[in-house]
N, CA, C and O of each residue as an XYZ file, in Angstrom:
640
protein
N      11.180     19.709     30.909
C      11.126     18.917     29.692
C      10.176     19.603     28.709
O       9.060     19.970     29.075
N      10.621     19.775     27.459
C       9.779     20.427     26.463
C       8.836     19.425     25.825
O       9.127     18.234     25.720
N       7.695     19.951     25.402
C       6.722     19.094     24.731
C       7.203     18.789     23.320
O       7.798     19.646     22.666
N       6.947     17.568     22.845
C       7.368     17.240     21.479
C       6.578     18.060     20.462
O       5.412     18.388     20.682
N       7.224     18.380     19.360
C       6.576     19.084     18.263
C       6.220     18.067     17.183
O       7.074     17.302     16.735
N       4.980     18.065     16.777
C       4.523     17.137     15.750
C       4.313     17.895     14.450
O       3.428     18.746     14.356
N       5.118     17.588     13.459
C       5.084     18.324     12.201
C       3.805     18.095     11.410
O       3.482     18.894     10.531
N       3.074     17.035     11.694
C       1.852     16.746     10.949
C       0.602     17.388     11.573
O      -0.522     17.069     11.187
N       0.806     18.287     12.532
C      -0.315     19.014     13.121
C      -0.125     20.499     12.866
O       0.976     21.028     13.017
N      -1.223     21.180     12.471
C      -1.125     22.621     12.292
C      -1.287     23.316     13.638
O      -1.395     22.650     14.667
N      -1.305     24.659     13.643
C      -1.386     25.418     14.890
C      -2.665     25.144     15.669
O      -2.704     25.328     16.886
N      -3.702     24.710     14.980
C      -4.979     24.397     15.635
C      -5.061     22.928     16.049
O      -6.080     22.497     16.588
N      -4.000     22.158     15.804
C      -3.989     20.751     16.183
C      -4.621     19.823     15.161
O      -4.867     18.655     15.460
N      -4.885     20.320     13.967
C      -5.496     19.502     12.915
C      -4.410     18.850     12.060
O      -3.345     19.422     11.829
N      -4.713     17.645     11.601
C      -3.764     16.915     10.755
C      -3.534     17.658      9.454
O      -4.454     18.232      8.873
N      -2.268     17.634      9.003
C      -1.925     18.272      7.736
C      -0.744     17.529      7.122
O       0.020     16.852      7.810
N      -0.622     17.677      5.817
C       0.553     17.164      5.133
C       1.611     18.255      5.199
O       1.342     19.401      4.839
N       2.800     17.914      5.651
C       3.871     18.889      5.813
C       4.263     19.455      4.447
O       4.401     18.711      3.476
N       4.438     20.768      4.383
C       4.871     21.420      3.146
C       6.386     21.303      3.041
O       7.115     21.935      3.805
N       6.860     20.495      2.094
C       8.295     20.313      1.911
C       8.829     21.123      0.728
O       9.980     20.958      0.323
N       7.992     21.989      0.182
C       8.387     22.781     -0.984
C       9.702     23.520     -0.798
O      10.536     23.488     -1.703
N       9.932     24.191      0.344
C      11.180     24.950      0.464
C      12.440     24.101      0.686
O      13.551     24.626      0.608
N      12.288     22.835      0.954
C      13.450     21.984      1.213
C      14.152     21.608     -0.088
O      13.518     21.459     -1.133
N      15.459     21.461     -0.003
C      16.246     20.986     -1.133
C      16.283     19.454     -1.116
O      16.384     18.854     -0.046
N      16.204     18.824     -2.276
C      16.352     17.363     -2.301
C      17.750     16.953     -1.858
O      18.745     17.539     -2.285
N      17.813     15.947     -1.001
C      19.084     15.374     -0.567
C      18.941     13.858     -0.552
O      17.833     13.324     -0.602
N      20.078     13.174     -0.481
C      20.038     11.710     -0.397
C      19.498     11.307      0.965
O      19.999     11.755      1.997
N      18.497     10.478      0.966
C      17.875      9.949      2.190
C      17.989      8.432      2.162
O      17.856      7.800      1.114
N      18.238      7.865      3.335
C      18.273      6.407      3.476
C      17.654      6.044      4.814
O      17.840      6.749      5.806
N      16.921      4.947      4.836
C      16.363      4.435      6.084
C      16.468      2.917      6.091
O      16.353      2.258      5.057
N      16.692      2.381      7.291
C      16.780      0.936      7.500
C      15.782      0.568      8.598
O      15.823      1.121      9.697
N      14.894     -0.364      8.288
C      13.939     -0.872      9.274
C      14.129     -2.374      9.405
O      14.555     -3.050      8.469
N      13.802     -2.880     10.593
C      13.922     -4.318     10.831
C      12.742     -4.823     11.640
O      12.125     -4.077     12.400
N      12.435     -6.108     11.463
C      11.455     -6.792     12.303
C      11.733     -8.286     12.233
O      12.622     -8.737     11.510
N      10.954     -9.045     13.000
C      11.081    -10.502     13.016
C       9.691    -11.118     12.933
O       8.713    -10.552     13.423
N       9.623    -12.278     12.309
C       8.417    -13.100     12.356
C       8.788    -14.330     13.171
O       9.526    -15.197     12.704
N       8.274    -14.397     14.388
C       8.538    -15.519     15.283
C       7.615    -16.675     14.885
O       6.446    -16.458     14.564
N       8.143    -17.904     14.908
C       7.364    -19.049     14.437
C       7.888    -20.347     15.044
O       8.926    -20.373     15.705
N       7.162    -21.390     14.806
C       7.608    -22.711     15.230
C       8.871    -23.092     14.449
O       9.008    -22.719     13.284
N       9.780    -23.819     15.068
C      10.969    -24.261     14.339
C      10.632    -25.025     13.054
O      11.348    -24.905     12.060
N       9.574    -25.791     13.066
C       9.192    -26.546     11.860
C       8.804    -25.604     10.719
O       9.064    -25.897      9.552
N       8.188    -24.485     11.054
C       7.810    -23.511     10.033
C       9.053    -22.863      9.438
O       9.162    -22.722      8.220
N       9.985    -22.470     10.294
C      11.237    -21.880      9.807
C      11.990    -22.870      8.916
O      12.551    -22.490      7.888
N      11.997    -24.126      9.316
C      12.677    -25.152      8.527
C      12.007    -25.320      7.161
O      12.689    -25.469      6.147
N      10.685    -25.296      7.138
C       9.960    -25.423      5.865
C      10.265    -24.243      4.942
O      10.402    -24.423      3.732
N      10.371    -23.038      5.506
C      10.714    -21.869      4.696
C      12.128    -22.025      4.145
O      12.356    -21.818      2.953
N      13.064    -22.384      4.997
C      14.467    -22.522      4.587
C      14.648    -23.590      3.513
O      15.488    -23.449      2.625
N      13.858    -24.655      3.599
C      13.980    -25.779      2.668
C      13.046    -25.676      1.468
O      12.940    -26.620      0.686
N      12.368    -24.538      1.313
C      11.439    -24.306      0.191
C      10.359    -25.376      0.127
O      10.041    -25.889     -0.946
N       9.792    -25.713      1.300
C       8.777    -26.758      1.381
C       7.371    -26.216      1.617
O       6.445    -26.997      1.837
N       7.193    -24.897      1.578
C       5.865    -24.307      1.787
C       5.090    -24.433      0.481
O       5.572    -24.029     -0.577
N       3.880    -24.999      0.562
C       3.113    -25.325     -0.642
C       2.720    -24.103     -1.471
O       2.521    -24.225     -2.679
N       2.604    -22.932     -0.851
C       2.230    -21.731     -1.598
C       3.362    -21.219     -2.479
O       3.126    -20.409     -3.376
N       4.591    -21.681     -2.237
C       5.706    -21.249     -3.067
C       6.886    -20.760     -2.248
O       6.969    -21.008     -1.045
N       7.795    -20.064     -2.912
C       9.015    -19.549     -2.289
C       8.657    -18.355     -1.409
O       8.470    -17.243     -1.902
N       8.563    -18.594     -0.120
C       8.102    -17.585      0.834
C       8.983    -16.340      0.796
O       8.466    -15.224      0.765
N      10.277    -16.510      0.797
C      11.202    -15.379      0.832
C      11.104    -14.555     -0.455
O      11.088    -13.325     -0.400
N      11.039    -15.214     -1.597
C      10.940    -14.490     -2.871
C       9.660    -13.659     -2.929
O       9.689    -12.499     -3.339
N       8.553    -14.245     -2.524
C       7.279    -13.523     -2.560
C       7.292    -12.375     -1.553
O       6.834    -11.275     -1.861
N       7.810    -12.623     -0.360
C       7.873    -11.572      0.668
C       8.783    -10.420      0.233
O       8.502     -9.260      0.532
N       9.862    -10.738     -0.467
C      10.770     -9.685     -0.962
C      10.033     -8.777     -1.948
O      10.102     -7.553     -1.833
N       9.335     -9.364     -2.908
C       8.600     -8.564     -3.888
C       7.488     -7.761     -3.198
O       7.257     -6.603     -3.544
N       6.811     -8.364     -2.240
C       5.765     -7.649     -1.499
C       6.339     -6.452     -0.751
O       5.734     -5.380     -0.735
N       7.496     -6.629     -0.137
C       8.134     -5.534      0.582
C       8.543     -4.403     -0.344
O       8.341     -3.232     -0.021
N       9.108     -4.736     -1.480
C       9.493     -3.710     -2.451
C       8.257     -2.955     -2.933
O       8.259     -1.725     -2.986
N       7.216     -3.681     -3.279
C       5.975     -3.043     -3.726
C       5.395     -2.154     -2.632
O       4.894     -1.067     -2.921
N       5.457     -2.597     -1.393
C       4.925     -1.802     -0.282
C       5.682     -0.490     -0.136
O       5.070      0.558      0.070
N       7.006     -0.534     -0.242
C       7.791      0.697     -0.143
C       7.350      1.688     -1.207
O       7.211      2.879     -0.931
N       7.128      1.199     -2.426
C       6.737      2.061     -3.532
C       5.335      2.640     -3.358
O       5.026      3.683     -3.934
N       4.489      1.987     -2.579
C       3.087      2.407     -2.437
C       2.769      2.962     -1.050
O       1.598      3.039     -0.681
N       3.763      3.344     -0.287
C       3.550      3.797      1.088
C       2.565      4.954      1.171
O       1.686      4.952      2.033
N       2.695      5.933      0.299
C       1.803      7.095      0.375
C       0.352      6.737      0.064
O      -0.550      7.509      0.389
N       0.109      5.587     -0.557
C      -1.266      5.131     -0.789
C      -1.909      4.595      0.493
O      -3.134      4.561      0.607
N      -1.084      4.177      1.453
C      -1.602      3.559      2.673
C      -1.486      4.451      3.906
O      -2.319      4.359      4.807
N      -0.481      5.305      3.962
C      -0.260      6.184      5.105
C      -0.690      7.580      4.656
O       0.006      8.198      3.850
N      -1.805      8.088      5.149
C      -2.437      9.272      4.565
C      -1.578     10.530      4.448
O      -1.742     11.270      3.478
N      -0.686     10.806      5.369
C       0.058     12.059      5.323
C       1.468     11.907      4.757
O       2.254     12.854      4.799
N       1.798     10.727      4.228
C       3.097     10.525      3.592
C       3.094     11.132      2.194
O       2.094     11.087      1.477
N       4.235     11.699      1.827
C       4.401     12.235      0.485
C       4.719     11.101     -0.486
O       5.440     10.170     -0.129
N       4.192     11.165     -1.707
C       4.645     10.208     -2.723
C       6.101     10.528     -3.061
O       6.436     11.683     -3.327
N       6.948      9.533     -3.053
C       8.377      9.741     -3.288
C       8.840      8.934     -4.489
O       8.268      7.894     -4.818
N       9.878      9.429     -5.132
C      10.528      8.699     -6.219
C      11.710      7.945     -5.601
O      12.778      8.520     -5.394
N      11.515      6.681     -5.314
C      12.544      5.898     -4.642
C      13.650      5.503     -5.613
O      13.388      5.153     -6.764
N      14.883      5.565     -5.136
C      16.042      5.179     -5.947
C      16.340      3.696     -5.824
O      16.730      3.056     -6.801
N      16.157      3.141     -4.620
C      16.461      1.730     -4.390
C      15.680      1.226     -3.188
O      15.448      1.952     -2.222
N      15.282     -0.036     -3.274
C      14.643     -0.735     -2.145
C      15.257     -2.128     -2.089
O      15.230     -2.874     -3.068
N      15.808     -2.462     -0.933
C      16.359     -3.803     -0.709
C      15.632     -4.399      0.493
O      15.513     -3.757      1.536
N      15.151     -5.621      0.341
C      14.508     -6.327      1.445
C      15.277     -7.631      1.625
O      15.296     -8.490      0.743
N      15.913     -7.758      2.794
C      16.781     -8.896      3.086
C      16.185     -9.761      4.197
O      15.473     -9.271      5.072
N      16.490    -11.046      4.142
C      15.927    -12.007      5.081
C      17.017    -12.904      5.640
O      18.004    -13.209      4.970
N      16.817    -13.318      6.877
C      17.664    -14.321      7.498
C      16.740    -15.309      8.201
O      16.047    -14.956      9.154
N      16.738    -16.542      7.722
C      15.897    -17.573      8.331
C      16.686    -18.212      9.458
O      17.731    -18.822      9.232
N      16.178    -18.066     10.677
C      16.825    -18.594     11.877
C      16.011    -19.780     12.399
O      15.020    -20.170     11.780
N      16.416    -20.348     13.521
C      15.784    -21.565     14.047
C      14.308    -21.382     14.357
O      13.518    -22.298     14.127
N      13.908    -20.201     14.882
C      12.516    -19.999     15.281
C      11.944    -18.673     14.799
O      10.930    -18.209     15.320
N      12.585    -18.061     13.809
C      12.069    -16.802     13.275
C      12.718    -16.467     11.929
O      13.741    -17.035     11.546
N      12.098    -15.543     11.246
C      12.699    -14.942     10.055
C      12.940    -13.483     10.388
O      12.011    -12.759     10.746
N      14.199    -13.047     10.271
C      14.548    -11.645     10.474
C      14.457    -10.935      9.126
O      14.905    -11.454      8.104
N      13.876     -9.751      9.142
C      13.676     -8.982      7.910
C      14.336     -7.624      8.084
O      14.239     -6.999      9.140
N      15.008     -7.181      7.031
C      15.594     -5.845      7.010
C      15.219     -5.189      5.688
O      15.402     -5.780      4.624
N      14.693     -3.965      5.753
C      14.365     -3.192      4.558
C      15.235     -1.942      4.533
O      15.334     -1.218      5.524
N      15.862     -1.699      3.389
C      16.716     -0.527      3.195
C      16.150      0.244      2.011
O      15.985     -0.302      0.920
N      15.855      1.524      2.242
C      15.249      2.349      1.196
C      16.090      3.600      0.995
O      16.511      4.240      1.959
N      16.333      3.945     -0.274
C      17.077      5.140     -0.641
C      16.253      6.003     -1.586
O      15.475      5.495     -2.393
N      16.434      7.314     -1.474
C      15.820      8.273     -2.398
C      16.614      9.563     -2.344
O      17.299      9.845     -1.361
N      16.515     10.337     -3.398
C      16.977     11.721     -3.391
C      15.696     12.543     -3.467
O      15.063     12.638     -4.518
N      15.323     13.139     -2.325
C      14.036     13.822     -2.252
C      14.053     14.856     -1.148
O      15.083     15.091     -0.518
N      12.887     15.483     -0.914
C      12.754     16.557      0.070
C      12.314     16.070      1.450
O      12.277     16.847      2.405
N      11.988     14.808      1.550
C      11.547     14.254      2.835
C      12.073     12.832      2.969
O      12.453     12.204      1.981
N      12.090     12.333      4.192
C      12.722     11.062      4.493
C      11.956      9.845      4.035
O      10.802      9.937      3.617
N      12.621      8.690      4.119
C      12.063      7.427      3.648
C      11.866      6.429      4.793
O      11.819      5.220      4.570
N      11.752      6.950      6.023
C      11.560      6.060      7.167
C      10.276      5.243      7.042
O      10.275      4.039      7.298
N       9.186      5.898      6.648
C       7.912      5.190      6.543
C       7.953      4.138      5.445
O       7.345      3.076      5.576
N       8.664      4.427      4.368
C       8.783      3.452      3.283
C       9.523      2.206      3.752
O       9.137      1.089      3.405
N      10.578      2.385      4.533
C      11.325      1.231      5.051
C      10.478      0.434      6.040
O      10.458     -0.795      5.990
N       9.785      1.125      6.933
C       8.918      0.444      7.903
C       7.768     -0.281      7.205
O       7.416     -1.400      7.579
N       7.191      0.351      6.204
C       6.084     -0.264      5.459
C       6.572     -1.503      4.712
O       5.896     -2.531      4.710
N       7.744     -1.410      4.077
C       8.306     -2.565      3.367
C       8.516     -3.735      4.313
O       8.169     -4.874      4.000
N       9.084     -3.440      5.464
C       9.384     -4.484      6.452
C       8.087     -5.143      6.950
O       8.002     -6.368      7.035
N       7.103     -4.339      7.271
C       5.862     -4.886      7.819
C       5.086     -5.697      6.786
O       4.532     -6.743      7.122
N       5.036     -5.245      5.553
C       4.310     -6.000      4.523
C       5.055     -7.289      4.179
O       4.422     -8.313      3.923
N       6.375     -7.256      4.170
C       7.130     -8.501      3.970
C       6.800     -9.496      5.082
O       6.613    -10.685      4.822
N       6.730     -9.006      6.320
C       6.388     -9.876      7.456
C       4.965    -10.420      7.324
O       4.728    -11.604      7.562
N       4.034     -9.572      6.953
C       2.650    -10.026      6.766
C       2.546    -11.059      5.644
O       1.726    -11.974      5.714
N       3.366    -10.915      4.625
C       3.367    -11.878      3.524
C       3.864    -13.237      4.007
O       3.308    -14.270      3.633
N       4.895    -13.241      4.825
C       5.374    -14.498      5.411
C       4.252    -15.140      6.227
O       3.997    -16.340      6.117
N       3.586    -14.323      7.046
C       2.476    -14.852      7.847
C       1.414    -15.466      6.929
O       0.961    -16.587      7.159
N       1.024    -14.732      5.899
C      -0.018    -15.217      4.992
C       0.367    -16.535      4.338
O      -0.461    -17.438      4.225
N       1.600    -16.647      3.913
C       2.018    -17.858      3.203
C       2.186    -19.067      4.114
O       2.170    -20.205      3.646
N       2.348    -18.823      5.420
C       2.607    -19.930      6.350
C       1.491    -20.161      7.366
O       1.590    -21.077      8.182
N       0.443    -19.358      7.336
C      -0.580    -19.428      8.382
C      -1.321    -20.755      8.435
O      -1.822    -21.132      9.494
N      -1.403    -21.464      7.330
C      -2.115    -22.750      7.373
C      -1.389    -23.756      8.261
O      -2.019    -24.659      8.813
N      -0.070    -23.611      8.406
C       0.713    -24.536      9.224
C       1.004    -23.983     10.616
O       1.261    -24.749     11.545
N       0.965    -22.630     10.771
C       1.409    -22.029     12.035
C       0.669    -20.714     12.287
O       1.174    -19.634     11.981
N      -0.527    -20.826     12.846
C      -1.315    -19.624     13.134
C      -0.788    -18.840     14.331
O      -1.223    -17.713     14.569
N       0.130    -19.414     15.078
C       0.667    -18.755     16.260
C       1.854    -17.836     15.988
O       2.471    -17.331     16.926
N       2.180    -17.615     14.721
C       3.307    -16.724     14.410
C       3.042    -15.332     14.983
O       1.895    -14.905     15.113
N       4.126    -14.638     15.320
C       4.044    -13.286     15.872
C       5.012    -12.397     15.108
O       6.180    -12.741     14.924
N       4.513    -11.256     14.668
C       5.380    -10.249     14.049
C       5.858     -9.348     15.177
O       5.048     -8.759     15.894
N       7.182     -9.240     15.337
C       7.740     -8.562     16.510
C       8.835     -7.573     16.129
O       9.462     -7.675     15.074
N       9.040     -6.619     17.024
C      10.204     -5.734     17.002
C      10.339     -4.886     15.749
O      11.459     -4.612     15.317
N       9.232     -4.462     15.154
C       9.309     -3.561     14.006
C       9.836     -2.218     14.491
O       9.247     -1.596     15.375
N      10.956     -1.771     13.905
C      11.562     -0.517     14.349
C      12.449      0.070     13.264
O      12.988     -0.639     12.414
N      12.582      1.391     13.323
C      13.563      2.087     12.507
C      14.921      1.893     13.162
O      15.070      2.140     14.359
N      15.906      1.457     12.402
C      17.248      1.228     12.940
C      18.230      2.314     12.530
O      19.132      2.656     13.294
N      18.066      2.849     11.351
C      18.974      3.912     10.897
C      18.229      4.829      9.957
O      17.276      4.433      9.286
N      18.694      6.076      9.928
C      18.244      6.993      8.895
C      19.326      8.028      8.694
O      19.987      8.453      9.641
N      19.499      8.432      7.437
C      20.453      9.481      7.104
C      19.784     10.465      6.172
O      18.795     10.149      5.510
N      20.340     11.666      6.130
C      19.824     12.716      5.264
C      18.789     13.562      5.959
O      18.190     13.159      6.956
N      18.594     14.726      5.419
C      17.571     15.615      5.951
C      18.066     16.531      7.038
O      19.191     16.407      7.522
N      17.205     17.452      7.412
C      17.532     18.492      8.387
C      17.841     17.933      9.773
O      18.696     18.468     10.479
N      17.162     16.873     10.165
C      17.369     16.340     11.535
C      18.651     15.536     11.660
O      19.043     15.189     12.774
N      19.316     15.230     10.553
C      20.596     14.518     10.605
C      20.445     13.026     10.785
O      19.338     12.491     10.725
N      21.558     12.357     11.004
C      21.520     10.892     11.110
C      20.919     10.396     12.416
O      20.932     11.088     13.435
N      20.395      9.191     12.357
C      19.846      8.518     13.542
C      20.303      7.072     13.473
O      20.281      6.465     12.402
N      20.711      6.521     14.592
C      21.063      5.098     14.671
C      20.580      4.540     16.002
O      20.956      5.029     17.067
N      19.743      3.512     15.927
C      19.249      2.819     17.116
C      20.363      1.924     17.640
O      21.059      1.273     16.861
N      20.531      1.891     18.936
C      21.567      1.026     19.506
C      21.039     -0.372     19.780
O      21.749     -1.356     19.578
N      19.796     -0.465     20.237
C      19.183     -1.770     20.476
C      17.709     -1.553     20.740
O      17.242     -0.421     20.862
N      16.981     -2.657     20.825
C      15.548     -2.577     21.178
C      15.384     -2.697     22.660
O      14.261     -2.655     23.162
């Protein structure tokens, strides 16, 4: 079995930002998903717009979009990217909110971190808006589900 190669480490093992200068810009897309597990009463309050702080889904959507745009400000070795589109979708279920973030760009490096960051910040926003009623919420199953574009080619997760 070969050892994994980490592109963010130089030959001496020190962290570095990958040089993407020689790469050609291509269309990149990434899809990330997670869930916020909660009490059924909390999910019902979100679905019925009964949370006193406001429309939980609307605020979480804007937070997720903003997070995707600011990923390089939070993840030190990420490149700042010019994103073409960010979609943050929600499904309120009986005991959780499922979140999906889809990010597109035409650039020299992928948008996986932007999709994961969008998904996680949207989940944290849901937690923040509902924590007064349900401190036991759990953010679960954050994962990259799909990615296209770039030298490594497409990736699709089959399941968790």
